[in-house]
N, C-alpha and C positions, 0 to 999 in steps of 0.2 A: 505286428509279430515278436515275440518274445528274442533277445540277442541269444546267439547261439542254436537257434533252430535256423534248419535252412529254409530258405524261401524264393520262390519263381515268381517271375512278373504276372503271372495269369493263373495256373494252377500248380503246386507242390505235390508230387506223389512220392509214395514210398512204399517199401514192404516191411510188413511184420511178422507175425507167425507163421511164414509159408514154407515148410518143407520141401527138401529138394526133389521129391517124388512128384508132387503137385508142380514145382517148377521146370519138370522135365522136357514140356514142348516148348520153352524157350532156350534151352542151354546145351542144345546140339551133344547132347551124350556126355557130357561134363559128370566126371566120376566123383573128385572132392566135393564135399559142399561147398567150401569158400569159392571155388572156381565156381560152382554151378549159382551161387546165390548173385557171383560178381555178374556174369553172364546175364541173368535174368533182370537186375539192374539196369544194363547197357541194353539192353532189348525194349525196355521200358520207359527208358529216358528216367528214371527213378533219382531222387535227391538224398534220398536216405534208406536206410533199411536196419532194421532189427537182427543184433548178433547175440545170440544165446551164448552170455561168456562162461558157463560151465563146459563148453565144446570144447575137446583138445585144437581144434581149427579156429578159434575165436578170432585170435592176436592176428593170424595170416589173413583172417577175412578183412579185419579191419584194415590191414595195411592195403590190400588188394580194392577195397571199396575207395576209400581217401584216393589212390591213385589215379580212379576212374572219376573224382570227383564226387563220390556219394558220400555223404555222412553217415560214418558208422554210429549208431545207437546201443551201448552195450546192455543187454538184458540179465536182470537178477531176481531169482526168486524170493519173494520177501521172505520174512521169518514168522509170518503166522501158521501159514499151511503146513510147514512140516513140524511145528509144535501141536496142530490138530491132529495131523496123520499117526503122531506118535501114541497121543492118547485114544487113537481111534474117531475116525471124522464126527460121527454123530455126537460121541460123548465129549469130542474135544469143542464141538460148537456150542453145547450145551453149558460148556464151563465158561464160555465168555461170558455169559448172562449170570451164572450161579458162580462161578470162583474167577471173575475176573482178574484180582491181583495176582493169583498165582499163574495164570495165562500170560500177564503183562511182565511178570518175573522172568518166565522162559522165552519170552520174546527178547528180553533186555540181554539175555546171555549168549545170543544169536546177533547182537546187531554187530559187535565188534569184528567178527568175522567177515561179515559183509561189507565194512566199510573200509578193511584190509583189500578184499577184491577191488571194489569201486577205487580205491586208490590207483590198483594196477591197471585198470581199463583207462583210466584218464591219462596215466603215462603211456599208454600204448597208444594213444589218439582216439578217444572215443568221445565223439561231440556232444552226445547226451549220454545220459542215464535212465536205464527204465527200471523202475520197479513194479515186479509183477505179482500182485496181490489180489487174489479173485474174490472180491468181497460180495458180489451179486452173481446171480443167474437171467435166465429167461424170465424164471418167477418173482424175481424180487431180491433183497436183501438176504445174504445167507447169514450173516451174522448180527449180533446184537448191536442197532443202530448207536445207542449209547456206548456201546464198548468200542466199537468202529471211531467214534468222533472224539469221545473223550481219553481214552487209553492208546487205541492204535496208533490213527494217524499223528497224533504230536509226537510219537517216537521216531517217527520216521525223520524228522527235522533236523535230527544230528546227521544224517546220512544225505539229506539234502544242504545241510550248510556246508560239509565236507566238499560236496562236487560246487556247489555254485561258487565257494571260496575261490575256485580253480575257474570261475566263468564258464562251467559246464550246467547247462540246466537240466532238470531230473523232471520224468515224464512218469505218473502214476498208470498202472495198467489195471484194468479189472473188465471181466466180462460183466453184461448187463445193463442194468439203470443204477447208476450210482449217483441220481442228482441229490439225493439229501445228503450226501457226504461231501460234495463239492466243496460248500463253505470250509470245511475243516481242511482239505487237501489246500485250498489255498490258502490259510493260516498256518499249514506245515512248511509251505514254501516250495510245492511243486509249479512248475512251470505250465505243463500240459497234462492230458489225461487222454490216454489210449482205451475206449470205453465202448461197450455197444455190444460185444459178443453176441448172440442168442436172441439179436433182436432186429425187427423188419424197418424198414426207410423210415416210418414214419415216426417209431420210437427213439430212432436214433436221431431224427433231425429236433424233436422235443430236448435229448440230452445234449446237441449242440447249443442249442439257443441258452439252456442252462449253465454250459461252460464258457459262453462267451459271456453270460452278464456275470460272471467271475472274473474277468478280465483273463481267463486262462485260454490256450491253444487246445482245441480238440484234435485229434487224429485218427480218424478212421472213415468210415461211410459206404465202403464198399459190403455192404452186408450179407453175409453167405446164404443168408434165408433167401433173398433176392436172387443171387446167383444161380442159385439151385433150380430156378421156376423158368430156364429156359433163354435163350438168345434177345429175343424181342423184349423180354422182362428186365433182362441184362442194359439194354440200349436204354430203356426208360430211367432205371435206376440211375445210370451215367448222368443222362440227361438232367435230372433232377438233382444231383451231387452237383456237379458244375456248375449252376445257377446257384446252389446253395455256397458254393466256394467263393463267388463273388461278394458275399458278406463280410470276408476276411476273417481270421482268427481259425481256419482251417487248413490242417495238411490231412491232405487225402490218401487214404491207405485203406488195404483190406481189414474185416474185422478180426482177425486174429484164427478164424475158423475154416479156412480153406485147407482142406485135405487132398483134395482130387485134381487129376490134370483139368477135366471136365470145368470145374470151378473155376480156375485159374484161366482157361481158355475164355468164359464169359466175364471173366475181370478183363480182359485184354479188348472187349469190344466194349464194356461198362467205362474203361478210361479213355478210348477214341471218343465218345458221345462227349464224356464230361469233360474233356479238354475242348472240345468244338463247343460246348454250352458254355463254356468259362470264357472264351473269347482269348 
């Protein structure tokens, strides 16, 4: 396991992008988002939790999580999507192919601001940095592969170096199947990948083995598409995920798609099965 990332003797579990409304069944009417997250982590015996660093309660959440023995992972929106949205998403995506130098220059202009906030998060006790940049969806890559490999991911290396110089690992988040980008992510210095949102378990498993082959750590596995199919399916998902965790190199977590209490209830069932299967 990469230095700086949490590790339990059997199965290491954490929460990623789960909002307070989905966590409600676990949090005993907590009103504050930070308190809600901390209580959910306590109930689920989580080892880590994503904290969106653009929220006013982020520092409070990081402090409370650390007091509970839960590693806070500070999450930052990457620079690509704000650039695309400024141009109009469809036009911006086309420009990654047609005008890659212009897009790259606009990304460069945003990196300094992100670096400053990353430094603040490290000072506040973040145990890992998560750079969230959706490069794929359920149907495949969203950006031109050459642009992602040659222009985008190499630019993230400066942010990675800033964190790793403080012995804080960096995680790349993206929905979808990003197997074709893993070598570039490794080259940029990322330690782990949280990916697979919008995929079923079979697709996630293929992604996991590809991540592991690059000697990166995978984060995820509780696929929302599977959790939505009922409690029996959730239990099967958990058992399969627990067995997969035995291979090593996997921090078990939601895939970032949980939005409803019913999905969270299914995750609780799946988590119990995963822990039983992991031994």
